[in-house]
C-alpha positions as CSV (number, residue, x, y, z in Angstrom):
1,M,-20.8,3.5,-11.8
2,K,-21.8,0.3,-13.6
3,L,-21.3,-3.3,-12.6
4,P,-19.0,-5.3,-14.9
5,A,-22.0,-7.3,-16.2
6,D,-23.8,-4.1,-17.1
7,C,-21.1,-2.9,-19.4
8,R,-22.4,-3.4,-23.0
9,D,-19.2,-2.7,-24.9
10,M,-15.4,-2.0,-24.5
11,T,-16.0,1.8,-24.3
12,E,-18.2,1.4,-21.2
13,L,-15.9,-1.2,-19.7
14,R,-12.8,1.0,-20.2
15,A,-14.6,4.0,-18.7
16,E,-15.2,2.0,-15.5
17,I,-11.6,0.8,-15.4
18,D,-10.4,4.4,-15.8
19,R,-12.8,5.4,-13.0
20,L,-11.4,2.8,-10.8
21,D,-7.8,3.6,-11.7
22,A,-8.4,7.3,-10.7
23,E,-9.9,6.1,-7.4
24,L,-7.0,3.8,-6.7
25,V,-4.5,6.6,-7.3
26,R,-6.5,8.8,-4.9
27,L,-6.4,6.0,-2.3
28,L,-2.6,5.7,-2.8
29,A,-2.2,9.4,-2.2
30,E,-4.3,9.1,0.9
31,R,-2.1,6.1,2.1
32,A,1.0,8.2,1.3
33,A,-0.2,11.0,3.6
34,Y,-0.4,8.4,6.4
35,I,3.1,7.2,5.6
36,D,4.4,10.7,5.8
37,R,2.7,11.1,9.2
38,A,4.2,7.8,10.3
39,A,7.7,9.1,9.3
40,Q,7.1,12.2,11.5
41,I,6.0,10.1,14.4
42,K,8.9,7.6,14.1
43,A,11.4,10.5,13.9
44,G,10.1,11.8,17.3
45,V,10.6,8.4,18.9
46,D,13.7,7.2,17.0
47,L,12.1,4.3,15.2
48,P,13.3,3.0,11.8
49,A,11.2,3.1,8.7
50,R,11.2,-0.7,8.4
51,I,9.7,-2.5,11.3
52,T,9.6,-6.2,10.1
53,P,6.9,-7.5,12.4
54,R,4.6,-4.7,11.2
55,V,5.5,-5.5,7.5
56,E,4.5,-9.1,8.1
57,E,1.3,-8.1,9.9
58,V,0.3,-5.9,6.9
59,V,1.0,-8.8,4.5
60,T,-1.0,-11.2,6.6
61,N,-4.0,-8.8,6.6
62,V,-3.8,-8.2,2.8
63,R,-3.6,-11.9,2.1
64,R,-6.8,-12.4,4.2
65,H,-8.6,-9.5,2.4
66,A,-7.5,-11.0,-1.0
67,M,-9.0,-14.4,-0.1
68,T,-12.2,-12.7,1.1
69,H,-12.6,-11.0,-2.3
70,G,-11.6,-14.0,-4.4
71,L,-8.2,-12.7,-5.5
72,P,-5.0,-14.9,-5.5
73,P,-3.3,-14.1,-2.1
74,D,0.2,-14.8,-3.5
75,L,-0.3,-12.2,-6.3
76,V,-1.8,-9.6,-3.9
77,E,1.1,-10.2,-1.5
78,K,3.6,-9.5,-4.2
79,L,1.9,-6.3,-5.1
80,W,1.7,-5.2,-1.5
81,R,5.3,-6.0,-0.8
82,R,6.2,-3.6,-3.6
83,L,3.9,-1.0,-2.1
84,I,5.4,-1.6,1.4
85,D,8.9,-1.2,-0.1
86,W,7.9,2.1,-1.8
87,S,6.3,3.3,1.5
88,I,9.5,2.5,3.5
89,A,11.6,4.3,0.9
90,R,9.3,7.3,1.3
91,E,9.7,7.2,5.1
92,E,13.5,6.9,4.7
93,S,13.5,10.0,2.6
94,H,12.3,11.8,5.7
95,L,14.1,9.7,8.3
96,G,17.3,8.8,6.5
97,P,18.3,5.2,5.8
98,D,17.5,2.5,8.4
99,S,21.2,1.5,8.3
100,L,22.0,4.8,10.0
101,R,19.3,4.3,12.8
102,K,19.1,2.0,15.8
103,D,18.0,-1.6,15.5
104,T,14.4,-2.4,14.7
105,P,12.3,-2.9,17.8
């Protein structure tokens, strides 16, 4: 692993970006495993995939993390809302659509 300032040319820089991309995909797969477990737990207690207060809590947390790391919180929020939508769709593939379940708690 090299720091960005230590990359002497585009080849080194691209290698580090590729390394980070692979790690991000690994982390997304790990997150997906937790999403799958959430779907199992929710099925057992008849909860819907989308729980709006939790969605907003996740977004608030991510915006705070973005600011801590010098990233634009609005952009990070947009990315995370897409990730959350994907996660909810993944849960619904196990639970069925929320429209067929009881109201959100």
